[in-house]
C-alpha positions as a printed Julia matrix, in Angstrom:
685×3 Matrix{Float64}:
  72.42  115.26  100.34
  72.99  115.23  104.1
  74.08  117.69  106.69
  76.12  117.49  109.83
  73.84  118.59  112.69
  75.53  117.92  115.96
  78.81  116.25  117.29
  79.4   115.5   120.92
  82.07  113.84  123.05
  81.15  112.74  126.48
  82.1   110.31  129.19
  82.97  109.68  132.78
  86.02  110.45  134.79
  87.28  110.36  138.32
  85.84  113.82  138.82
  82.42  113.02  137.32
  80.7   113.21  133.93
  82.13  115.46  131.26
  81.03  116.47  127.78
  81.58  118.75  124.83
  79.5   119.48  121.8
  79.16  121.59  118.63
  76.18  122.16  116.7
  76.06  123.03  113.02
  73.39  125.11  111.17
  73.11  126.71  107.76
  75.54  126.28  104.84
  78.73  128.06  105.78
  79.7   127.94  109.56
  83.06  128.94  111.11
  83.98  127.5   114.46
  86.73  129.68  115.99
  88.54  128.92  119.2
  92.16  129.16  120.36
  94.66  126.39  119.74
  94.42  123.45  122.13
  90.73  124.11  122.67
  89.73  120.76  121.21
  88.43  121.8   117.66
  90.26  118.79  116.07
  88.9   116.46  118.73
  85.45  117.49  117.63
  86.51  117.0   114.0
  88.0   113.59  114.57
  84.95  112.52  116.52
  83.04  113.01  113.33
  85.36  110.71  111.52
  85.32  108.21  114.27
  81.46  107.89  114.33
  81.58  107.4   110.63
  84.17  104.61  110.87
  86.9   106.75  109.09
  89.86  105.96  111.46
  91.72  104.72  108.46
  91.76  108.28  107.2
  94.2   109.04  110.04
  96.39  106.03  109.24
  94.86  103.96  111.97
  94.0   100.18  111.87
  90.4    99.28  112.34
  88.99  100.3   115.88
  92.28  101.92  116.93
  91.53  105.21  118.79
  95.2   106.28  118.96
  94.63  109.34  116.82
  92.51  110.85  119.6
  94.28  113.05  122.1
  94.98  111.54  125.56
  92.14  113.79  126.99
  89.48  111.28  125.95
  91.59  108.15  126.32
  93.43  108.5   129.57
  93.97  111.87  131.33
  92.0   114.98  130.92
  92.48  118.62  132.02
  89.5   120.77  132.92
  89.51  124.46  133.72
  89.4   123.73  137.5
  91.23  120.48  137.7
  94.04  118.82  135.7
  95.21  115.17  135.4
  91.74  113.59  135.86
  91.59  109.86  134.86
  89.19  109.01  132.19
  86.93  106.08  132.92
  84.89  105.87  129.66
  84.23  108.1   126.75
  82.21  108.05  123.53
  81.49  110.28  120.49
  77.98  111.1   119.13
  77.28  112.31  115.69
  73.88  113.51  114.34
  73.21  113.73  110.66
  70.1   115.03  108.85
  68.93  114.03  105.36
  67.26  116.34  102.92
  64.05  114.39  103.21
  63.7   115.13  106.87
  65.19  111.97  108.34
  67.96  112.02  111.08
  70.61  109.5   111.97
  72.56  109.54  115.26
  75.65  107.4   115.63
  77.34  106.69  118.96
  80.67  104.93  119.18
  82.79  104.44  122.27
  86.31  105.88  122.37
  87.51  104.43  125.65
  85.5   101.29  125.67
  84.35   98.74  123.03
  84.81  100.53  119.83
  84.0    97.51  117.59
  80.29   98.44  117.5
  78.32  101.72  116.75
  74.93  102.35  118.38
  72.55  103.65  115.62
  69.3   105.61  116.04
  67.35  106.07  112.75
  64.82  108.86  113.16
  62.1   109.16  110.44
  60.49  112.54  109.6
  57.45  111.49  111.69
  59.63  110.96  114.72
  59.73  107.15  114.64
  62.94  105.9   116.0
  64.68  102.58  115.28
  67.63  101.53  117.35
  70.39   99.06  116.39
  74.03   98.12  117.03
  76.21   97.7   113.94
  79.82   96.5   113.32
  82.02   99.47  112.99
  84.68   97.82  110.8
  84.26   94.08  110.47
  82.23   93.3   107.28
  81.08   96.85  107.5
  80.17   96.88  103.87
  79.39   93.16  103.15
  77.21   92.59  106.03
  73.69   93.95  104.96
  72.12   93.69  108.35
  75.11   94.44  110.66
  77.59   96.63  108.77
  77.95  100.29  109.47
  79.22  101.21  106.03
  76.33   99.28  104.4
  73.84  101.25  106.53
  75.47  104.61  105.74
  75.53  104.11  102.02
  71.88  102.98  102.09
  70.67  105.81  104.37
  72.49  108.5   102.5
  71.23  107.09   99.1
  74.75  106.27   97.69
  74.8   103.27   95.12
  77.4   100.52   95.72
  80.38  100.43   93.29
  83.03   97.85   92.75
  86.7    98.64   92.18
  89.32   96.18   90.78
  92.24   95.29   92.97
  95.85   94.44   92.27
  95.05   90.91   93.38
  92.69   90.4    90.66
  89.59   90.63   92.71
  87.08   93.55   93.28
  85.98   95.41   96.37
  83.52   98.05   97.14
  84.18  101.78   97.24
  84.17  102.66  100.87
  83.2   105.92  102.6
  86.82  106.19  103.7
  87.9   106.18  100.01
  85.56  109.21   99.43
  86.19  111.14  102.57
  89.63  112.32  101.74
  87.97  114.57   99.21
  85.57  116.37  101.6
  87.24  115.91  104.91
  90.48  117.81  105.0
  92.15  117.07  108.28
  95.05  119.18  109.49
  97.86  116.53  109.88
  98.23  115.51  106.12
  95.1   116.68  104.6
  96.69  119.95  103.3
  99.85  118.32  101.98
  98.33  117.14   98.63
  95.08  116.31   96.9
  93.71  113.05   98.49
  96.76  112.92  100.66
  94.82  110.6   103.08
  93.37  108.41  100.29
  93.08  104.82  101.73
  95.18  102.25   99.8
  94.94   99.31  102.21
  92.4    97.55  100.03
  94.87   97.61   97.0
  92.23   99.2    94.92
  93.43  100.23   91.39
  93.17  103.87   90.4
  91.03  104.6    93.55
  91.91  108.3    93.4
  90.41  108.65   90.05
  87.3   106.37   90.98
  86.73  108.42   94.08
  86.4   111.79   91.88
  84.17  109.98   89.25
  82.01  108.52   91.96
  81.42  111.91   93.8
  80.63  113.43   90.42
  78.05  110.73   89.81
  79.85  109.19   86.84
  79.05  105.72   87.91
  78.97  104.48   84.31
  82.55  105.68   83.97
  83.47  103.89   87.26
  81.95  100.68   85.91
  83.69  101.12   82.55
  87.01  101.75   84.22
  86.6    98.58   86.33
  85.67   96.65   83.26
  88.74   98.09   81.42
  90.95   97.26   84.39
  89.66   93.63   84.39
  90.17   93.37   80.68
  93.71   94.54   81.04
  94.29   92.11   83.86
  92.82   89.25   81.78
  95.14   90.26   78.96
  98.13   90.14   81.19
  97.11   86.66   82.43
  96.56   85.53   78.74
  99.96   86.77   77.66
 101.57   84.97   80.58
  99.51   81.8    79.72
 100.51   82.14   76.03
 104.28   82.46   76.95
 104.05   79.43   79.19
 102.19   77.4    76.5
 104.63   78.52   73.82
 107.63   77.41   76.05
 105.96   74.03   76.58
 105.47   73.53   72.8
 108.95   74.61   72.01
 110.31   72.24   74.66
 108.3    69.35   73.23
 109.69   70.13   69.66
 113.14   70.39   71.01
 113.01   66.88   72.82
 112.15   65.37   69.36
 114.77   67.42   67.54
 112.3    69.42   65.51
 113.86   72.78   64.55
 110.54   74.54   64.79
 109.8    77.56   67.1
 106.37   78.5    68.31
 106.38   82.09   69.28
 104.15   83.26   72.28
 105.21   86.93   72.62
 103.5    90.15   71.75
 100.02   91.52   72.41
  97.01   89.23   72.67
  95.76   90.36   69.23
  99.19   89.53   67.73
  99.25   86.04   69.31
  95.62   85.39   68.28
  96.57   86.33   64.64
  99.51   84.02   64.6
  97.99   81.08   66.28
  94.81   81.06   64.15
  96.9    81.08   60.97
  98.66   77.78   61.4
  98.27   74.79   63.5
 101.04   72.87   65.25
 100.97   69.99   62.72
 101.04   72.52   59.86
 104.13   74.16   61.48
 105.86   70.78   61.92
 105.16   69.75   58.41
 106.56   73.1    57.05
 109.42   73.48   59.38
 110.63   69.99   60.08
 108.89   67.82   57.45
 107.15   65.91   60.23
 103.9    64.2    58.87
 102.25   62.14   61.54
  99.73   60.54   59.18
 102.19   59.54   56.51
 104.59   58.17   59.08
 101.84   56.24   60.84
 100.72   54.67   57.55
 104.39   53.77   56.65
 105.12   52.16   60.05
 101.66   50.45   60.01
 102.26   48.93   56.59
 105.78   47.82   57.61
 104.53   46.2    60.83
 101.91   44.36   58.86
 104.56   43.08   56.39
 106.79   41.9    59.32
 103.64   40.26   61.04
 102.96   38.29   57.82
 106.59   37.29   57.49
 106.32   35.98   60.99
 103.03   34.19   60.72
 102.19   33.11   57.25
 104.81   33.89   54.65
 107.1    30.93   53.64
 110.54   30.89   55.13
 113.67   30.04   53.18
 115.63   27.52   55.15
 118.76   28.28   53.04
 118.67   32.04   53.98
 121.53   32.55   56.49
 121.64   36.4    56.36
 119.56   37.07   59.57
 122.43   36.98   61.79
 124.67   39.11   59.47
 121.88   41.7    59.08
 121.26   41.98   62.79
 125.0    42.35   63.4
 125.45   44.94   60.73
 122.56   46.89   62.09
 124.28   47.12   65.48
 127.5    48.25   63.8
 125.78   50.91   61.79
 123.98   52.35   64.76
 127.16   52.27   66.86
 129.01   54.28   64.21
 125.97   56.59   63.91
 126.04   57.28   67.67
 129.77   57.82   67.44
 129.43   60.36   64.63
 126.63   62.15   66.36
 128.64   62.4    69.52
 131.56   63.8    67.65
 129.31   66.33   65.82
 127.55   67.45   69.07
 130.9    68.04   70.76
 132.12   70.06   67.85
 128.85   72.12   67.7
 129.0    72.78   71.41
 132.53   73.96   71.0
 131.57   76.3    68.18
 128.7    77.63   70.27
 131.03   78.39   73.08
 133.51   80.2    70.91
 130.68   82.05   69.12
 129.1    83.16   72.39
 132.51   84.52   73.49
 132.81   86.46   70.28
 129.41   87.84   70.75
 130.24   89.08   74.22
 133.57   90.53   72.82
 131.61   92.44   70.26
 129.21   93.7    72.96
 132.25   95.03   74.87
 133.55   96.61   71.73
 130.28   98.23   71.08
 130.22   99.82   74.53
 133.74  101.01   74.24
 133.15  102.72   70.91
 129.91  104.3    72.2
 132.0   105.71   75.11
 134.46  107.1    72.66
 131.69  108.63   70.55
 130.2   110.15   73.62
 133.46  111.8    74.64
 134.0   113.07   71.11
 130.51  114.62   70.78
 130.54  116.1    74.37
 134.26  117.21   74.26
 134.88  115.68   77.62
 138.42  114.48   78.0
 139.79  115.98   74.88
 143.39  117.2    75.39
 144.58  120.17   73.45
 148.3   119.45   74.15
 150.3   116.33   75.21
 153.25  116.16   77.64
 155.49  113.52   79.16
 154.11  112.48   82.61
 157.66  112.42   84.1
 159.51  115.41   82.62
 156.44  117.3    81.45
 158.13  118.05   78.09
 155.73  118.81   75.24
 155.16  115.88   72.96
 153.85  115.72   69.29
 150.95  113.34   68.61
 152.77  112.16   65.54
 155.39  110.57   67.78
 152.95  107.85   68.73
 151.57  107.39   65.26
 148.06  108.24   66.25
 145.22  108.44   63.7
 142.51  111.04   63.88
 138.93  109.57   64.21
 135.88  111.67   63.6
 132.67  111.32   65.37
 131.08  110.15   62.07
 133.91  107.51   61.57
 133.34  106.23   65.11
 129.51  106.07   64.5
 130.13  104.13   61.29
 132.41  101.74   63.23
 129.7   101.24   65.89
 127.24  100.24   63.22
 129.5    97.95   61.55
 130.21   96.13   64.84
 126.49   95.92   65.56
 125.94   94.19   62.17
 128.6    91.74   63.16
 127.08   91.23   66.54
 123.72   90.54   65.03
 125.17   88.07   62.53
 127.03   86.25   65.37
 123.88   86.35   67.52
 122.01   84.51   64.65
 124.75   82.02   64.44
 124.59   81.29   68.13
 120.82   80.77   67.92
 121.22   78.38   64.98
 123.95   76.43   66.72
 121.76   76.19   69.79
 118.9    74.75   67.75
 121.32   72.25   66.02
 122.49   71.16   69.54
 118.93   70.47   70.44
 118.33   68.53   67.44
 121.46   66.51   67.69
 120.67   65.66   71.38
 117.26   64.38   70.37
 118.66   62.39   67.43
 121.48   60.89   69.66
 118.76   59.91   72.23
 116.7    58.12   69.53
 119.98   56.52   68.18
 120.89   55.2    71.62
 117.29   53.64   72.05
 117.54   51.88   68.6
 121.04   50.79   69.31
 119.99   49.05   72.6
 117.07   47.46   70.73
 119.46   46.23   67.98
 121.75   44.69   70.55
 118.87   42.78   72.1
 117.79   41.68   68.71
 121.35   40.56   67.78
 121.54   38.58   71.1
 118.25   36.86   70.36
 119.32   36.03   66.8
 122.66   34.69   67.99
 121.04   32.43   70.49
 118.56   30.98   67.93
 119.52   27.5    66.52
 119.22   27.11   62.74
 118.4    29.55   59.91
 114.78   29.4    60.23
 114.83   30.29   63.93
 117.23   33.05   63.19
 115.0    34.6    60.59
 111.9    34.2    62.86
 113.92   35.94   65.84
 115.04   38.66   63.56
 111.62   39.34   62.16
 110.08   39.33   65.63
 112.73   41.86   66.88
 112.09   44.1    63.93
 108.29   43.76   64.62
 108.72   44.72   68.2
 110.92   47.82   67.35
 108.42   48.95   64.75
 105.46   48.59   67.1
 107.42   50.52   69.8
 107.96   53.29   67.26
 104.27   53.25   66.41
 103.51   53.66   70.09
 105.9    56.52   70.5
 104.49   58.22   67.43
 100.91   57.88   68.86
 102.05   59.26   72.19
 103.82   62.31   70.55
 100.78   62.98   68.3
  98.46   62.74   71.29
 100.77   65.47   73.06
 100.72   67.65   70.02
  96.88   67.17   69.84
  96.45   68.11   73.51
  98.61   71.22   73.06
  96.54   72.26   69.96
  93.36   71.96   72.24
  95.0    74.15   74.68
  95.82   76.67   72.07
  92.19   76.5    70.85
  90.93   77.05   74.55
  93.24   80.05   74.73
  91.91   81.47   71.51
  88.39   80.94   72.65
  89.07   82.79   75.88
  90.97   85.59   74.23
  88.18   86.19   71.75
  85.86   86.96   74.69
  87.83   89.91   75.97
  86.34   93.18   75.01
  87.89   96.53   75.91
  85.09   98.87   77.17
  85.62  102.41   75.97
  86.26  104.65   78.93
  85.71  108.13   77.63
  82.15  109.02   77.69
  80.1   112.21   76.93
  78.53  111.98   80.32
  81.8   111.84   82.06
  83.21  114.83   80.05
  80.11  116.89   80.97
  80.7   116.17   84.61
  84.38  116.85   84.49
  83.64  120.06   82.63
  81.42  121.29   85.46
  84.03  120.33   88.02
  86.8   122.25   85.97
  84.56  125.33   85.74
  83.93  125.25   89.48
  87.66  124.76   90.06
  88.42  127.85   88.19
  85.96  129.84   90.21
  87.24  128.64   93.6
  90.88  129.22   92.59
  90.09  132.71   91.71
  88.08  133.38   94.88
  90.74  131.85   97.03
  93.3   134.0    95.42
  95.85  131.43   93.98
  98.76  133.66   92.9
  99.21  131.69   89.44
  95.55  131.8    88.59
  94.25  135.14   87.36
  91.49  136.32   85.07
  93.81  135.91   82.08
  95.08  132.43   83.07
  92.05  130.87   84.55
  90.93  129.44   81.31
  94.23  127.35   81.17
  93.18  125.44   84.22
  92.35  121.81   83.47
  92.46  118.26   84.66
  94.84  115.63   83.58
  93.95  111.91   83.1
  94.39  111.33   86.79
  92.21  114.49   87.68
  95.06  116.42   89.01
  94.82  120.09   88.26
  97.04  121.66   85.63
  97.72  125.19   84.48
  98.53  124.6    80.83
 100.96  121.77   80.98
 102.32  122.29   84.46
 100.92  120.92   87.65
  99.2   123.54   89.7
 100.38  122.32   92.96
 104.04  123.08   91.68
 103.11  126.68   90.78
 102.97  129.78   92.87
 104.25  130.04   96.47
 104.07  127.44   99.25
 101.01  129.2   100.58
  99.11  128.35   97.28
  99.32  124.64   97.98
  96.55  124.66  100.58
  94.46  127.0    98.29
  94.5   124.38   95.54
  93.47  121.65   98.03
  90.67  123.82   99.41
  89.46  124.84   95.92
  89.62  121.24   94.69
  87.44  119.93   97.55
  84.94  122.85   97.46
  84.67  122.65   93.63
  84.09  118.88   93.64
  81.12  119.49   96.09
  79.79  122.41   94.0
  80.13  120.45   90.68
  78.36  117.45   92.29
  75.35  119.59   92.98
  75.19  120.96   89.48
  75.46  117.6    87.68
  73.37  115.62   90.27
  76.37  113.79   91.6
  76.83  111.65   94.73
  78.65  113.98   96.93
  77.34  113.69  100.56
  76.9   117.5   100.8
  79.41  118.79  103.35
  82.97  119.73  103.39
  85.09  119.96  106.53
  88.2   122.19  106.56
  90.28  121.61  109.75
  92.71  124.45  110.54
  93.23  125.91  107.05
  94.88  128.98  108.5
  97.48  127.0   110.34
  99.18  126.05  106.94
  99.97  129.75  106.14
  99.28  132.1   109.19
 100.73  135.18  107.48
  98.56  138.24  107.18
  98.13  137.98  103.34
  96.98  134.47  103.5
  94.54  135.16  106.29
  93.2   138.17  104.4
  92.75  136.11  101.16
  90.95  133.34  103.03
  88.66  135.84  104.87
  87.84  137.47  101.58
  86.79  134.13  100.21
  84.51  133.42  103.18
  82.75  136.82  102.67
  82.03  136.15   98.94
  78.76  134.77   97.66
  80.56  131.71   96.36
  81.03  130.59  100.0
  78.1   132.25  101.59
  75.44  130.8    99.31
  77.02  127.42   98.52
  74.56  124.61   97.84
  76.49  122.42  100.22
  77.57  122.67  103.9
  81.06  124.16  104.65
  82.33  123.77  108.09
  85.65  125.49  108.95
  87.53  124.84  112.28
  90.03  127.53  112.93
  91.27  130.23  115.26
  90.42  133.88  114.41
  91.21  137.15  116.1
  88.43  139.36  117.42
  88.56  141.87  114.4
  88.4   138.96  111.96
  85.39  137.55  113.7
  83.6   140.93  113.37
  84.64  141.35  109.86
  83.15  138.0   108.91
  79.92  138.46  110.96
  79.51  141.91  109.21
  79.6   140.1   105.97
  76.83  137.66  107.12
  79.17  134.72  107.87
  78.13  132.59  110.82
  81.03  132.43  113.32
  80.6   130.42  116.5
  82.77  131.0   119.5
  82.6   128.26  121.94
  82.65  129.27  125.52
  85.19  128.21  128.0
  88.93  127.25  127.82
  88.45  123.67  126.71
  86.03  121.76  124.53
  85.5   119.12  127.23
  83.88  120.47  130.47
  82.86  118.83  133.69
  79.19  118.15  134.14
  76.47  116.14  132.36
  75.94  117.1   128.67
  72.4   118.52  129.24
  73.73  120.84  131.95
  76.5   122.42  129.72
  76.33  125.23  127.15
  76.91  124.34  123.55
  75.96  120.68  124.18
  73.01  118.44  124.27
  71.55  115.53  122.49
  69.0   117.33  120.37
  69.02  116.41  116.69
  69.15  120.01  115.64
  69.47  123.17  117.75
  70.63  126.73  117.57
  72.51  128.64  120.1
  73.11  132.33  120.92
  76.27  133.74  119.51
  78.62  134.86  122.31
  80.52  137.97  122.09
  83.98  137.8   120.74
  86.77  137.97  123.31
């Protein structure tokens, strides 16, 4: 664990050097000063030195969240409107093993780098200059975030992103849980959580990481990657199935290859049957048998062309070629007529299906009106003369709600039947189109063969020309068969590759006993802090109902705790959550850095009751003897300061009207570059 020791803002102006500093000692420390003193300036300087400007919604190296006092013009007690020439923030941290770290980063100036002084327990100091934001985690030698994680002793952890990649957990992801700034930090738990890296479930990961549940973080990332791979595999399966169905449709095979459902369902279907088995069962397509048949036919034609005797008296070659052209032409005409008829039937059936959909919607509206009673008329009257009318005049029939429901179910059955007819007609159209295309190709080949036979002189040459044309057509069919079979085999290989990849996906169980133990400690601590802070909905009787949901949001029973109680209870939940997380991390050996900053907690609810509850909490042993550092920046009255000091709470009252004062840092009270120092408590105003 680490501690904040000293924060300082200094620089040069037209009126000379200026500086302001706060030192922190002990576990619980209250810094009280009037509004506009500069407490939040000091708090933001801490975040600036740690490279946390994203916590304030700023892009990298943007100092716009700082007040103008350190960027452009500054007001001192004796002089106002002084131009700032340069300024910087300095933060000193101490490690529990006796090491110190001092970070210096320019505010007005070059903010892209941070000056670093690493001070060992024996006083040895190493100085370096690191990148504040660029490759701050990836650069092992020049990145600030990499140094901070290494110096604090925090392990690196990867988080899955929505882009399908993984990135590190950054300090700015964790800081929203222990740095509660006054602008948005009190509006919700992790209100300032950084999302610019598109990290998945980073809010849950941040809690698990600070509790030390690194195995759960790794399991969560593995699970997210598995889900992502499943989604990619499902998309690939759908695309592959569409490709297969398209190939089957081009050949007129009425076979569907489903690619929907879960990965497990798809694997089960695709492992059961191959593409060739599906074609044999659904379309009676047998590549092997057809190849043997065509090969034998080609061999017979080749023998007839080369070695078999030819009958010179046989004059049927021309008639056979002519009859084949006639048959194919009639076949093409019949297919065109059937295709035109089927298309008309499909159009009419689709219109009927749409009509049934409208009838279902209308009947459902009637049923809704009957069951709700809306629009029901107790009496009827003429719209012109307003004379009462009898319903029997219009021969209306009474329809009960049950009768309308039965009518709706009947129409739905008709609709489902019509939908199946539409699907069957669509498949038939695809098959006819493919058959018509093959017939067109055979017809053109037959015409060329007829032309060749007609041009031949003598019966022998006519027979040879006809046989050659038939052999050429048969060989083309063999080539098309081989090409189609090759396409099917290639798709089968893609299916097998998909199955092999899908078999390698393993969902890692996320719930672990270690995680539950750590979450249990967190929940126990949360109950204690909610009671201590005085949440109106959490009492001794209801505290046992406080729990965490699957996103680690606090619940009271089944209701979100942030929605219970009064508006003043919301900051109590946020304070309790942050403090309990730090406390639980210490109990279970987590990775919390060891400090919590609460910037202006009393500004959220400045009423007397809220102030009294918060002061009571600060006076309790839970806050006084916390195992971690609590820094509260606020504005207290004199009587409140005395009340806390009487209870043993350290309350610092910085001197002067403003945090920043003219003069060199070493010349000013409450300022100085020492790594750790104490100061005399000034009397309350």
